Every structure is written in structure tokens, then in C-alpha cells.
C-alpha positions as CSV (number, residue, x, y, z in Angstrom):
1,M,76.8,41.0,177.3
2,A,80.6,40.3,177.1
3,S,80.1,39.1,173.5
4,I,78.3,42.3,172.5
5,L,81.0,44.4,174.0
6,R,83.7,42.5,172.1
7,F,81.7,42.9,168.8
8,R,81.4,46.6,169.4
9,K,85.1,46.8,170.0
10,L,85.9,45.0,166.8
11,C,83.6,47.2,164.7
12,Y,84.9,50.5,166.2
13,V,88.5,49.6,166.1
14,E,90.8,52.6,165.9
15,P,92.3,53.5,162.4
16,V,95.4,51.7,161.7
17,S,98.5,53.8,161.2
18,K,100.1,54.1,157.7
19,P,103.1,51.7,158.4
20,S,100.7,48.9,159.6
21,L,99.0,48.7,156.2
22,G,101.3,45.9,154.9
23,F,100.4,42.3,154.8
24,E,102.4,41.3,157.9
25,S,101.0,44.1,160.1
26,F,97.5,43.1,159.1
27,E,98.1,39.5,160.2
28,S,99.7,40.6,163.4
29,S,96.8,42.8,164.2
30,K,94.4,39.9,163.7
31,T,96.6,37.7,166.0
32,G,96.5,40.4,168.7
33,L,92.8,40.5,168.6
34,K,92.5,36.7,169.0
35,E,94.7,36.8,172.1
36,D,92.5,39.4,173.8
37,K,91.4,37.9,177.1
38,G,91.8,34.4,175.7
39,S,88.8,34.7,173.5
40,V,88.8,33.3,170.0
41,V,87.5,35.7,167.3
42,D,87.1,34.9,163.7
43,D,88.2,37.3,160.9
44,S,85.8,40.1,161.3
45,P,84.1,41.6,158.3
46,C,84.1,45.0,160.0
47,V,87.9,44.9,160.3
48,D,88.3,43.9,156.7
49,V,86.1,46.7,155.4
50,S,87.8,49.3,157.5
51,L,91.3,48.3,156.5
52,T,90.3,47.9,152.8
53,K,89.0,51.4,152.7
54,E,92.2,52.7,154.2
55,V,94.3,50.8,151.7
56,Q,92.2,52.3,148.8
57,T,92.6,55.8,150.3
58,D,96.3,55.4,150.5
59,K,96.5,54.2,146.9
60,K,94.6,57.3,145.8
61,R,97.0,59.6,147.8
62,R,100.0,57.9,146.1
63,R,98.4,58.2,142.7
64,S,97.6,61.9,143.1
65,K,101.3,62.6,144.0
66,E,102.6,60.9,140.9
67,P,103.1,63.2,137.9
68,R,100.4,62.8,135.2
69,E,101.4,62.1,131.6
70,W,101.0,65.3,129.5
71,R,98.9,64.6,126.4
72,C,98.4,66.5,123.1
73,I,94.9,67.5,124.1
74,D,96.2,69.0,127.3
75,S,98.5,71.2,125.2
76,C,95.6,72.3,123.0
77,C,93.4,73.1,125.9
78,W,96.1,75.0,127.6
79,M,96.8,77.0,124.5
80,I,93.2,77.8,123.8
81,G,92.8,78.9,127.5
82,C,95.8,81.2,127.3
83,L,94.5,82.8,124.0
84,C,91.0,83.3,125.4
85,T,92.3,84.7,128.6
86,T,94.6,87.1,126.8
87,W,91.9,88.2,124.4
88,W,89.4,88.9,127.2
89,L,92.0,90.8,129.3
90,L,92.9,93.0,126.3
91,L,89.2,93.5,125.6
92,V,88.5,94.6,129.2
93,L,91.6,96.8,129.1
94,Y,90.5,98.4,125.9
95,H,87.0,99.2,127.0
96,S,88.1,100.4,130.4
97,M,90.3,103.1,128.9
98,P,89.0,106.7,128.9
99,M,87.8,107.8,125.4
100,N,90.3,110.7,125.4
101,M,93.3,108.7,126.4
102,T,96.1,108.2,123.9
103,L,98.9,105.7,124.2
104,P,102.5,106.5,123.5
105,G,103.2,106.1,119.8
106,Y,99.5,105.8,118.9
107,Q,97.7,108.7,117.3
108,A,93.9,108.3,117.2
109,V,92.3,109.0,113.8
110,E,89.4,111.4,113.8
111,S,86.3,109.7,112.4
112,P,84.8,111.1,109.2
113,G,81.6,112.0,111.0
114,A,83.4,114.1,113.5
115,K,85.5,115.7,110.8
116,L,82.7,116.6,108.5
117,K,80.5,117.8,111.3
118,K,83.2,120.4,112.2
119,E,83.1,121.4,108.5
120,G,79.4,122.1,108.8
121,L,78.1,119.3,106.7
122,T,74.6,118.1,107.5
123,A,72.2,115.5,106.2
124,F,70.7,116.5,102.8
125,H,69.8,113.6,100.5
126,P,68.0,110.6,101.9
127,V,70.2,107.4,102.0
128,I,69.3,103.9,101.1
129,L,71.6,101.1,102.2
130,V,71.5,97.8,100.2
131,P,73.3,94.8,101.9
132,G,75.0,92.1,99.9
133,I,75.1,88.3,100.1
134,V,75.3,86.6,103.6
135,T,75.7,89.9,105.5
136,G,71.9,90.4,106.2
137,G,70.3,88.7,109.1
138,L,67.6,86.0,108.6
139,E,65.0,85.0,111.3
140,L,62.6,82.1,111.6
141,W,58.8,82.6,111.3
142,E,57.7,79.0,110.8
143,G,59.7,75.8,111.2
144,K,59.7,72.1,111.8
145,P,59.4,70.5,115.3
146,C,63.2,70.5,115.6
147,A,63.1,74.3,115.6
148,E,60.7,74.6,118.6
149,G,61.4,77.8,120.5
150,L,63.1,79.7,117.7
151,F,60.2,81.8,116.5
152,R,61.7,85.1,115.3
153,K,65.1,84.1,116.5
154,R,68.0,84.7,114.1
155,L,69.2,81.7,112.1
156,W,71.7,83.7,110.2
157,G,73.7,86.4,111.7
158,G,74.2,87.1,115.4
159,S,75.7,84.4,117.5
160,F,74.9,81.4,115.2
161,S,74.2,79.5,118.4
162,E,71.6,77.3,116.8
163,L,74.2,76.1,114.2
164,F,76.1,74.4,117.1
165,K,73.1,73.3,119.1
166,R,71.2,71.6,116.3
167,P,73.2,71.7,113.1
168,L,71.1,69.4,110.9
169,C,68.0,71.2,111.9
170,W,69.7,74.5,111.1
171,L,70.8,73.3,107.7
172,E,67.3,72.1,106.8
173,H,65.8,75.5,107.6
174,M,68.5,77.5,105.8
175,S,68.0,75.5,102.6
176,L,65.5,76.5,99.9
177,D,63.3,74.2,97.8
178,N,65.5,72.6,95.1
179,E,62.7,72.8,92.5
180,T,61.2,76.2,93.1
181,G,64.0,78.1,94.8
182,L,61.4,79.3,97.3
183,D,60.4,78.1,100.8
184,P,60.4,74.4,101.5
185,P,57.1,73.0,103.0
186,D,56.3,74.2,106.5
187,I,59.4,76.5,106.7
188,R,59.4,80.3,106.5
189,V,62.7,82.2,107.0
190,R,62.6,85.9,106.4
191,A,64.9,88.9,106.4
192,V,65.4,90.8,109.6
193,P,64.0,94.3,109.0
194,G,65.5,97.7,109.8
195,L,69.0,99.0,110.3
196,V,69.8,96.1,112.6
197,A,69.5,93.7,109.7
198,A,73.1,94.2,108.6
199,D,74.8,96.6,111.0
200,Y,76.7,93.7,112.5
201,F,77.2,90.2,111.0
202,A,78.2,88.7,114.4
203,P,78.9,90.2,117.8
204,G,81.9,92.6,117.3
205,Y,82.1,92.1,113.5
206,F,80.7,95.2,111.9
207,V,79.3,95.5,108.4
208,W,77.3,98.7,108.0
209,A,77.6,99.8,111.7
210,V,80.5,102.2,111.1
211,I,78.9,103.9,108.1
212,I,75.6,104.2,110.0
213,E,77.3,105.7,113.0
214,N,79.2,108.3,111.0
215,L,76.1,109.3,109.0
216,A,74.3,109.8,112.3
217,R,76.9,112.3,113.3
218,I,75.7,114.7,110.6
219,G,72.0,114.2,111.3
220,Y,70.9,111.0,109.7
221,E,68.4,108.7,111.4
222,E,65.6,106.3,110.3
223,K,63.4,109.1,108.9
224,N,66.1,109.8,106.2
225,M,68.1,106.6,106.1
226,H,66.8,103.1,105.4
227,M,68.3,99.6,105.2
228,A,66.7,97.7,102.2
229,A,66.9,94.3,103.8
230,Y,65.9,91.3,101.6
231,D,66.4,87.5,101.7
232,W,69.7,87.2,99.9
233,R,69.3,83.5,99.3
234,L,66.5,84.1,96.7
235,S,66.9,85.1,93.0
236,F,66.3,88.8,92.7
237,Q,62.9,88.5,91.1
238,N,61.8,85.9,93.7
239,T,62.3,88.5,96.4
240,E,59.4,90.3,94.8
241,V,57.4,87.1,94.2
242,R,57.6,85.9,97.7
243,D,58.2,89.0,99.9
244,Q,57.4,92.0,97.6
245,S,60.8,93.3,98.6
246,L,61.2,95.3,95.3
247,S,57.7,96.9,95.7
248,R,58.5,97.9,99.3
249,L,61.8,99.4,98.3
250,K,60.0,101.4,95.6
251,S,57.5,102.7,98.1
252,K,60.2,103.5,100.6
253,I,62.2,105.6,98.1
254,E,59.1,107.5,97.1
255,L,58.3,108.1,100.8
256,L,61.8,109.4,101.6
257,F,61.7,111.5,98.5
258,V,58.5,113.3,99.5
259,N,59.2,113.5,103.3
260,N,62.6,115.0,102.8
261,G,61.6,118.0,100.6
262,Y,61.6,116.1,97.2
263,K,65.3,115.5,97.4
264,K,66.6,112.6,95.4
265,V,68.0,109.6,97.3
266,V,71.6,108.4,97.4
267,V,71.7,104.6,97.1
268,V,74.7,102.7,98.6
269,P,74.7,99.0,97.7
270,H,77.4,96.6,98.7
271,S,78.7,93.4,97.0
272,M,75.8,91.4,95.6
273,G,73.5,94.3,96.6
274,V,75.0,96.1,93.6
275,A,73.5,93.6,91.1
276,Y,70.3,93.5,93.2
277,F,69.8,97.3,92.8
278,L,70.7,97.1,89.1
279,H,67.9,94.6,88.8
280,F,65.6,97.0,90.8
281,M,66.3,99.9,88.4
282,K,65.1,97.9,85.4
283,W,62.2,96.4,87.4
284,V,60.9,99.7,88.7
285,E,60.5,101.2,85.3
286,A,59.2,98.0,83.6
287,P,55.4,97.6,83.1
288,P,53.5,95.2,85.4
289,P,53.0,92.3,86.0
290,M,56.8,91.6,85.5
291,G,57.9,95.1,86.6
292,G,57.0,97.8,89.1
293,G,55.2,100.1,86.7
294,G,57.1,103.2,87.7
295,G,57.5,104.2,84.0
296,L,60.4,105.7,82.1
297,G,61.9,108.6,84.1
298,W,61.2,107.1,87.6
299,C,65.0,106.7,88.3
300,A,65.8,110.1,86.9
301,K,63.2,111.6,89.2
302,H,64.1,109.8,92.4
303,I,67.8,108.8,92.4
304,K,70.7,111.1,92.6
305,S,73.6,108.7,92.9
306,V,74.3,105.0,93.1
307,M,77.5,104.5,95.2
308,N,78.5,100.8,94.6
309,I,80.8,99.4,97.2
310,G,82.8,96.3,96.3
311,P,80.7,95.8,93.2
312,T,80.3,92.3,91.7
313,F,79.0,93.6,88.4
314,L,80.7,90.8,86.3
315,G,80.7,88.0,88.9
316,V,83.2,86.4,91.2
317,P,85.5,83.5,90.0
318,K,85.5,81.8,93.5
319,V,81.8,81.2,93.3
320,A,82.6,78.7,90.5
321,S,84.9,76.8,92.8
322,N,82.4,77.1,95.6
323,L,79.6,75.5,93.5
324,L,82.0,72.8,92.2
325,S,83.6,71.7,95.4
326,A,82.5,74.0,98.2
327,E,86.1,75.4,98.4
328,T,87.9,78.7,98.3
329,K,91.6,79.2,99.1
330,D,91.0,79.2,102.8
331,I,89.0,76.0,102.8
332,A,91.5,74.3,100.5
333,M,94.4,75.3,102.9
334,A,92.5,74.1,106.0
335,R,91.6,70.9,104.2
336,A,95.2,70.2,103.3
337,M,96.4,70.9,106.9
338,A,93.6,69.0,108.7
339,P,91.7,66.8,106.2
340,G,89.6,65.1,108.9
341,I,87.8,68.4,109.6
342,F,86.1,68.5,106.2
343,D,86.5,64.9,104.7
344,S,83.5,62.7,105.5
345,H,85.6,59.5,106.1
346,V,86.6,61.0,109.5
347,L,83.8,61.3,112.0
348,G,81.3,61.1,109.2
349,I,80.4,64.8,109.4
350,Q,80.4,65.4,105.7
351,T,80.9,69.1,106.0
352,L,81.6,70.0,102.4
353,Q,78.7,67.9,101.2
354,H,76.3,69.8,103.4
355,V,77.7,73.1,102.2
356,I,77.2,72.0,98.6
357,R,73.6,70.8,99.3
358,V,72.6,74.1,101.0
359,S,74.4,76.6,98.7
360,R,73.1,74.9,95.6
361,S,69.6,75.6,96.7
362,W,70.4,79.4,96.8
363,D,69.9,81.1,93.4
364,S,71.9,84.0,94.7
365,M,75.1,81.9,94.5
366,V,74.5,81.3,90.8
367,S,73.9,85.0,90.2
368,L,77.6,85.6,91.1
369,L,79.0,83.3,88.5
370,P,81.3,85.2,86.0
371,K,79.5,87.2,83.3
372,G,80.7,88.1,79.9
373,G,82.4,84.8,79.1
374,E,85.7,84.8,77.3
375,T,85.3,88.4,76.0
376,I,85.6,89.7,79.6
377,W,87.6,87.0,81.4
378,G,89.8,85.6,78.7
379,N,90.1,82.3,76.9
380,L,92.6,79.4,77.0
381,D,95.5,81.7,75.8
382,W,94.5,85.2,76.8
383,S,93.2,87.3,79.7
384,P,93.0,91.0,80.5
385,E,95.3,90.5,83.4
386,E,98.2,89.2,81.3
387,G,101.5,90.5,82.5
388,F,100.2,91.1,86.0
389,I,103.1,91.1,88.5
390,C,102.3,89.4,91.8
391,D,105.5,90.2,93.7
392,Q,105.4,93.7,95.1
393,A,109.1,94.2,94.9
394,K,109.1,93.3,91.2
395,K,106.2,95.6,90.6
396,N,107.8,98.6,92.3
397,Y,111.0,98.0,90.4
398,F,109.3,97.9,87.0
399,Q,107.3,101.0,87.8
400,A,110.4,102.9,88.8
401,S,112.4,101.8,85.8
402,K,109.8,101.9,83.0
403,H,111.4,105.1,81.7
404,N,114.9,103.9,81.9
405,V,115.0,100.7,79.8
406,S,118.4,99.5,78.7
407,Q,118.9,97.5,75.5
408,Q,121.5,95.3,77.2
409,T,119.4,93.2,79.4
410,N,118.9,89.6,80.3
411,T,115.1,89.8,80.8
412,S,112.4,88.7,78.4
413,D,110.5,92.0,78.5
414,G,113.4,94.4,78.1
415,K,113.5,95.6,81.8
416,Q,116.5,95.2,84.0
417,G,117.0,93.2,87.2
418,F,114.2,90.7,87.2
419,R,113.0,88.0,84.9
420,I,109.3,87.6,84.2
421,E,108.1,84.1,83.9
422,E,105.8,82.7,81.3
423,P,102.4,84.5,81.4
424,V,99.8,82.9,83.6
425,H,96.7,81.7,81.8
426,Y,94.2,83.4,84.0
427,G,91.5,82.7,81.3
428,R,91.6,79.0,82.4
429,L,89.3,79.5,85.3
430,I,89.4,75.8,86.2
431,S,92.4,73.6,85.2
432,F,92.6,69.9,86.2
433,G,96.3,69.6,87.1
434,K,99.1,72.2,87.2
435,E,100.5,70.9,83.9
436,T,97.1,71.4,82.2
437,S,97.1,75.0,83.4
438,Q,100.4,75.6,81.4
439,L,99.9,73.4,78.3
440,P,99.4,75.0,74.9
441,S,95.7,75.2,74.1
442,S,96.1,72.9,71.1
443,E,97.0,70.0,73.5
444,L,93.9,70.4,75.7
445,Q,90.9,68.1,75.3
446,P,87.6,69.9,74.7
447,F,84.6,68.8,76.7
448,D,81.2,68.6,75.2
449,Y,78.7,68.3,78.1
450,K,75.8,67.8,75.7
451,G,77.4,64.7,74.3
452,H,77.7,63.0,77.7
453,E,75.0,61.4,79.9
454,H,74.8,62.8,83.4
455,I,72.5,60.4,85.2
456,N,74.0,57.0,84.6
457,K,73.8,55.4,88.0
458,K,71.3,55.1,90.8
459,S,72.4,56.9,93.9
460,S,73.3,54.8,96.9
461,C,73.9,57.7,99.2
462,Q,70.9,59.0,101.0
463,E,72.6,60.9,103.8
464,V,73.3,64.1,101.9
465,W,71.8,65.4,98.7
466,T,74.3,66.3,96.0
467,E,74.0,65.7,92.3
468,Y,77.4,64.0,92.3
469,D,75.7,61.0,93.8
470,E,74.1,60.4,90.4
471,M,77.3,60.5,88.4
472,S,79.5,57.5,87.6
473,R,83.2,57.6,88.1
474,E,83.8,57.4,84.4
475,S,81.8,60.6,83.8
476,L,83.8,62.4,86.5
477,E,87.1,61.3,85.1
478,E,86.0,62.5,81.7
479,I,85.5,65.9,83.1
480,A,88.9,66.0,84.6
481,D,91.1,64.4,82.0
482,K,93.4,67.1,80.6
483,K,90.6,69.6,80.7
484,A,90.7,73.4,81.3
485,Y,87.6,75.5,81.5
486,T,87.1,79.2,80.7
487,A,84.5,81.5,82.1
488,K,82.2,80.4,79.2
489,S,82.8,76.6,79.4
490,V,82.8,76.6,83.3
491,I,79.1,77.4,83.0
492,D,78.7,74.3,80.9
493,L,80.7,72.3,83.4
494,I,78.4,73.4,86.2
495,R,75.4,72.6,84.1
496,F,76.7,69.1,83.7
497,V,77.5,68.4,87.4
498,A,74.5,70.3,88.8
499,P,71.8,70.2,86.1
500,K,68.9,70.6,88.6
501,M,70.3,73.7,90.1
502,M,71.1,75.3,86.8
503,H,67.8,74.4,85.3
504,R,66.1,76.3,88.2
505,A,68.5,79.2,88.3
506,E,68.8,79.9,84.6
507,G,65.1,80.8,84.5
508,H,66.1,83.9,86.6
509,L,69.7,84.7,85.5
510,S,71.9,85.1,82.4
511,Y,75.7,85.4,81.9
512,G,76.2,86.5,78.3
513,I,76.7,89.7,76.3
514,A,73.8,91.2,74.3
515,E,74.3,91.7,70.6
516,N,71.2,93.8,70.2
517,L,69.8,95.3,73.4
518,D,66.7,96.4,71.5
519,D,65.7,92.7,71.0
520,P,62.4,92.2,72.9
521,K,63.8,89.1,74.7
522,Y,66.0,91.5,76.9
523,S,62.8,92.9,78.5
524,H,62.7,89.6,80.5
525,Y,63.8,89.9,84.1
526,K,66.5,87.2,83.8
527,Y,68.7,89.8,82.0
528,W,68.2,92.7,84.4
529,S,71.1,92.0,86.8
530,N,73.7,91.5,84.0
531,P,75.1,94.9,83.0
532,L,76.2,93.4,79.7
533,E,72.6,92.4,78.8
534,T,70.6,95.5,80.0
535,K,70.6,99.2,79.6
536,L,71.0,101.8,82.4
537,P,67.8,103.9,82.9
538,E,67.2,107.1,81.0
539,A,68.7,109.3,83.7
540,P,71.4,111.7,82.3
541,D,72.0,113.4,85.7
542,L,72.4,110.0,87.5
543,E,75.9,109.5,88.9
544,I,77.3,105.9,89.2
545,Y,80.3,105.2,91.4
546,C,82.5,102.1,91.6
547,L,84.1,102.1,95.0
548,Y,86.4,99.2,95.8
549,G,89.7,98.2,97.5
550,V,92.8,97.2,95.6
551,G,96.2,95.8,96.6
552,I,95.2,92.5,98.0
553,P,95.8,89.1,96.3
554,T,92.4,88.0,95.0
555,E,91.4,84.5,93.7
556,R,91.2,84.4,89.9
557,S,91.6,80.8,88.7
558,Y,92.2,77.4,90.2
559,V,94.2,74.2,89.7
560,Y,92.0,71.1,90.6
561,K,92.5,67.4,90.9
562,M,90.3,64.4,91.4
563,S,89.7,63.2,94.9
564,S,91.5,59.9,95.7
565,S,88.3,58.2,97.0
566,D,85.4,57.1,94.8
567,N,83.2,56.8,97.8
568,C,79.9,58.5,97.0
569,K,80.1,60.4,100.3
570,H,83.0,62.4,98.9
571,V,83.1,65.5,96.7
572,P,84.9,64.1,93.7
573,F,86.9,67.2,92.9
574,R,89.1,69.4,95.1
575,I,91.6,72.3,94.7
576,D,95.1,70.9,94.4
577,S,96.7,72.7,97.4
578,S,100.1,71.2,96.5
579,A,100.3,73.2,93.2
580,D,102.6,76.1,93.7
581,G,104.5,78.4,91.3
582,S,107.8,80.1,92.0
583,D,108.5,81.9,95.2
584,N,107.3,85.2,93.8
585,G,104.7,83.8,91.4
586,C,101.0,84.1,91.3
587,L,100.2,80.4,91.9
588,K,99.9,79.5,95.6
589,G,98.2,76.5,97.0
590,G,96.3,75.7,93.7
591,V,95.0,79.3,93.3
592,H,96.1,82.0,90.9
593,F,95.9,85.5,92.3
594,V,95.4,88.9,90.8
595,D,94.7,92.4,92.1
596,G,91.5,93.0,93.9
597,D,89.8,93.3,97.3
598,E,90.4,89.7,98.4
599,S,87.0,88.6,97.0
600,V,86.3,90.5,93.8
601,P,89.0,90.9,91.1
602,V,89.5,94.5,89.8
603,I,88.2,93.6,86.4
604,S,84.7,92.7,87.8
605,A,84.5,95.6,90.2
606,G,85.8,98.4,87.9
607,F,85.3,97.5,84.2
608,M,81.7,98.9,83.9
609,C,82.7,102.3,85.3
610,A,86.1,102.3,83.5
611,K,84.7,101.4,80.0
612,G,81.3,99.6,79.9
613,W,79.3,102.7,81.0
614,R,81.9,105.4,80.4
615,G,80.3,107.9,78.2
616,K,77.2,107.6,76.1
617,N,77.0,104.1,74.5
618,R,74.6,101.2,74.0
619,F,74.8,100.2,77.6
620,N,74.4,103.8,78.9
621,P,72.1,105.4,76.4
622,S,71.6,108.7,78.3
623,G,75.2,109.1,79.2
624,S,75.0,108.9,83.0
625,T,78.3,109.9,84.6
626,T,80.5,107.2,86.1
627,Y,83.4,107.5,88.6
628,L,86.1,105.1,89.6
629,R,87.3,105.5,93.2
630,E,89.8,102.9,94.3
631,Y,91.2,102.6,97.9
632,Q,94.7,101.2,98.3
633,H,94.7,98.6,101.0
634,K,96.4,99.6,104.3
635,P,96.5,96.9,106.9
636,P,95.8,98.0,110.5
637,A,98.9,99.6,112.1
638,N,98.1,98.3,115.6
639,Y,95.6,96.4,117.7
640,F,93.6,99.5,118.5
641,E,92.7,100.0,114.8
642,G,90.7,96.8,114.9
643,R,90.2,95.7,111.2
644,G,91.7,98.9,110.0
645,V,90.6,102.4,109.1
646,G,92.3,102.1,105.7
647,S,91.4,98.5,104.8
648,G,90.6,97.7,101.2
649,A,89.2,94.2,101.9
650,H,85.8,93.3,100.6
651,V,83.9,93.7,103.9
652,D,86.4,95.6,106.0
653,I,86.3,98.4,103.5
654,M,83.0,99.3,105.1
655,G,85.1,100.8,107.9
656,N,87.5,102.6,105.6
657,F,87.5,106.3,106.6
658,A,88.3,107.6,103.1
659,L,85.4,105.6,101.6
660,I,83.0,106.7,104.4
661,E,84.0,110.3,103.8
662,D,83.2,110.0,100.1
663,V,79.8,108.5,100.8
664,M,79.0,111.2,103.4
665,R,80.0,114.1,101.1
666,V,77.8,112.8,98.3
667,A,74.9,112.3,100.7
668,A,75.4,115.9,101.9
669,G,75.1,117.2,98.3
670,A,78.6,116.9,96.7
671,T,79.1,115.7,93.1
672,G,81.7,113.3,91.8
673,E,83.7,116.2,90.4
674,E,83.8,117.9,93.8
675,L,85.2,114.7,95.2
676,G,88.0,114.8,92.8
677,G,86.7,112.6,90.0
678,D,88.5,109.3,89.4
679,K,91.0,107.9,91.9
680,I,92.9,104.9,90.4
681,H,95.7,102.8,91.9
682,S,95.3,99.6,89.8
683,D,95.8,98.7,86.2
684,I,92.1,98.7,85.5
685,L,92.3,101.2,82.6
686,S,94.9,99.0,80.7
687,M,92.9,95.9,81.5
688,A,89.7,97.5,80.2
689,A,91.5,98.6,77.0
690,R,92.5,95.0,76.3
691,I,88.8,93.9,76.4
692,N,87.3,94.0,72.9
693,L,83.7,94.8,73.8
694,P,81.6,96.6,71.1
695,L,80.0,99.7,72.7
């Protein structure tokens, strides 16, 4: 019994105080136990465990009191946390403010809907809204096993949550078939129907929402307003082949026309939707099976006005760089600052290769390549933007002094105070090397893509599909060696580096200028979206508007270089972000800039209304009236303006109050003359005059 009591005493020994945790104290405690009543006790495991736990606890306490080393990731997390917290606090504060409350120094701008409602304007003409590329939502109707649970969930638009949850599955379902340009096997992704298809691109990022809201103020709703949603990835004719989108649009216009007292519709396309509706106007009057069978006069009967917002009539130069290397100025800048984010040798994510693989399966991308060749966009020595002044201070000075030119001057153009540098060769859409972009054209090496073999090696890269995998390093170097490409030859360049894509797409699209529009070949649908290879419908009362922003540097041409690595997982070409001009020049980060809306240069947005369709000519045989309405970009004055009520940017202009007011007045019955006719801020008229296009 005594032995049991002694064992119990050892196992339930009282905790040792902190000073007794040293080695000597531990030994003395064991000695004291041995001397208890003369009994001899071995080193007890119970004592060892108890003391060991207390030693470990003490070490943890000491470690917690020591200052932890501050790492880089801690700084990043702290900064992100502060930004997010600040953003949410401001958002809560903004939404908790009374609607009629005004802050000191901030004057709320009255919305166009409220303003025109006070004037007594009401809904009159039915309105058709036509979204552009990437702004319309897409949802899943059938998918692979990896997309389980996503039936009728948005893959494009909305929160993009599936992109982060299952990126490779998302990429597979967003791609189209590389041979047909239609659905891949066992995958069906379709356009979201209704006004919600493109009201917001993502939560809080409006596209059509502001226009819809203001139209609703004067009486518009779904019985007299319709969003013509379509799958923007497809070629325009394939939207009819697969989804009957053109037939459904024809039926909807006819229904709105009848249900609203036989009033003609006002059509409002945006961005690529402009080319889509141009294709529709030819399709609807063409005989079946290629066309809609509406007959000549259908457009004259049903359409009052076409109000093109941010039109891409003649293409967009940055699409060429996107198809070549999946880059624009923002991507090139980010790639230079943090190459590991996009380059596949870090983390193996192969971001740009995936972008190329997916975007090259979309015929819509190819439809935005520059149209009109060197006649419109310039050649190696000439461009319509020649003499463009990038620096605003210079531009203001020249405009103020153009009537006060002195003969005694040190400038090359006869104007005082500044010296204009050598003209930029904007016609060289892609130049490999800054020096190449400035060389005399006689020193440049021509490239004959038909004289070179494209497929000259077997691909060893199976992770990502790009046609660069099938090209040898020698072929790639031949492309880049002292080469510059114009709007005409860049099409040949893309044919060489992406022959499968171009072979598929060029069955649906064309980029030239028609010599004889009465040639029967131009009755084919591949020409219908190119305004230089098709005629406007016979509709003399039809009004066509070009509404776009100006005053924002817009990408026009690029300086490229070869990538340093010959690894097949790399995109072999990239924008040379180190190529810069002078401090006030037009070359920044490998990109030459001109005037535009940040995405579309002025020449593409405005030429057809300024000259191509102005008056009665071979492209406009019935003499439909055209109007140019430019909106000078005004950045938001403060946080409460959001993206700005006077923005001229390509998407943000959809919230421009002046543009919305113009659209609403025309929808309510006004004509272009009643709006005030043309409103021009840019040099579009002088640019158009330099273009020698037979009319």
C-alpha cells in the first residue's frame, strides 16, 4: 500500500516553478525525491513527461515574445488588406448616403433620362441594342465531366468564378473547334438572352446598363427595346448557321415594327456589333439560302437610324498584335514588370500560350484585323496620321499659332517654339526592332510568305496547342530579320504563323477594297462585314451615325523583338517594351500611339462617315445620310463620378451623358440635323482627305 501511495505522489507531483526548470534544479528535485522517508526511487517517467511538457511550454512562450522577421509577402498581404478595407469602407459610405445629399464642392450631374423626361420626351421608335465582342454573357448548356454542376451558369461575364476554380476546364469550354469554328464535340456554350446579356460585364462594371436605365426613364421597356445577343466568338454567318441569330433578329425587328404602330426601329450597335449589324443588313435583303430573303427595301421599311458607338468599321491594329503574341500595351507592360506572371518558364502556367490557343479558335478576332490594306492604313513610308502630335502642350501651341507663323524660326515645319521630330511611320504596323521602324523603306527586307515552308519540324510540345510549335527557329528568325509589315503584309504574316486559323476564318471574312462592287463574287457573305467590299442598302432615308470618343492615346503600330528562349513552350515574338521615343514622342513601351478611344483609332471609327459613305457614291448608292459625332474624353473629376460621365474610352463611353442624350433624342424622333449635325474634335477630315480611295 505504501508503494502505491508513493507512485501516486510521483505521478501527481505539483508543477515546478519557472526558476526550477534548469538542469541543476531538475537534478536536485530528483535527489529530494530519493531522500523521501529513506526510500529509493528510480527516475520516474511520470516526472520526466511532466517536466518535459513544461519546458516545451516555456520555449513556446519565449518564442512568441520574440519579434518575428517581417517578410516581403507580409508587406504584400498588409497592403492588399488595407486597399480592400479602404475600398469596402468607401463603398459602404457611398451606398449609405441619401440620394439627395451633396458633398461640398461636388455638384451632381443630372442624368439624361431625368433631363429629357422634364422636357417631355417619350419613347417613340423601338430600339435594338447590339453588343460587341466579349461584352455579352455566355452560358453553358452542355459540357464535359469537369464542368459538372455548371448547367446554364455563366462561363463568360458575371463573376468569372469558374475561371479561378477550374481554369483548364474553363479554357476548354470557351474554345471553339479549330477546323469548323463551331462547337467542339460534347460542348455547347450559348449567348445569354435578354437585356441582362450585356447590361453588366462583371459586378459593378456596366456596359449597357446606364443606357438602358436612361431609356427606361422616358418609357422604354422590353416591349419596345431589345438586346440582340449573339455568340460573339463565332463568325457572323456562323451565328446564323448554328443559332439562327440573324433570323431571330429579323423576326424581332419586324415584331417591334408592327407592335409599335409601324414605327421604324433605331439600332444601336457597339464595337464589333457595328460590323455584325452591317453584315445583317446585307444578309436580310439577300435571297436564301445564303441570305434572309427580306428583299430589296427591307431596311428602308424597317430601320430609321443606325447609331454606331465606338465603330470598328476598318478594324483594330491591336488585334494583329493579339493574334501574333497575345499582347497589347497593358500586357507588354505587365510582362516587362513581372515576367514570371506570363512567361511559362516560371510556374509553368503558360498564360500567353493559352490565350493564343483560345483566341485563335474565335473567328470574331480575325474579323477585327485592319481592312483596306495600305490604301487606308498607309505603307512603309506614308500613313494618314502623318504629322500627328502626341504631346498635348505641343498640339495646343501649334493650334494657337497656326495663323501667326514667322519666317524666322528654328523649326522644321515653320512654326515657332517647338521642333517636330521625324514623322513616325505608322504604316509599319509591325516592326521588328526600333531601328527597323525608322529605316528607309529601301533598306528593309521584304518577306514572301509563299516562298517559305511553314511546317518544317514535328512538334514536341503537347501541353498547349499553338501553331508556333510547328515552326523551326530558322523560319521565325527569317520573319523577324529587318522586317516591317504594313496592314496588307501583316495579313500575310498571320497567314504564315497561323495557317490553320486563317484558312478557316478567310472562308467567312475579307480585308480588301472592291474594284467593282457589281462583280457577282461580292454577293458572297464573306464580304458583307467589310464596308469597303459591300454596298449600303437602298434606303435613302436611312441615317447612319458614327459616335466615338477621341483624345485618348490609342495603339496604332508596334515594335517587336524575338523572345530570348527557343523553348517551344514560349511565344517566339513579343513587344519590345524597352523601345521608347523622346519624352513627348508617340513611341512608348514599344507601341506607337495616335488619337482614338483607347482601343479604336480615329481613322477606323470615323472614315466611313467622314468620306467613305458621305454623299451618294459606289459604297452608298442611295445616298443615305451620315453624321460624325465625336466626344472629347473627360476623365472623371472625382470618385463619385465612377468611370466618368464624360468619358470617351471605348467601353466607358457607354456611360457618357452627351452620347446617351444623342441616342435618346433620336429614339424619341429627332433627326441628325436636329441634333446639330456633325460634331468633330479630331483631325478625321484631314486624315480622310489624305486617303486616295476611289468613290
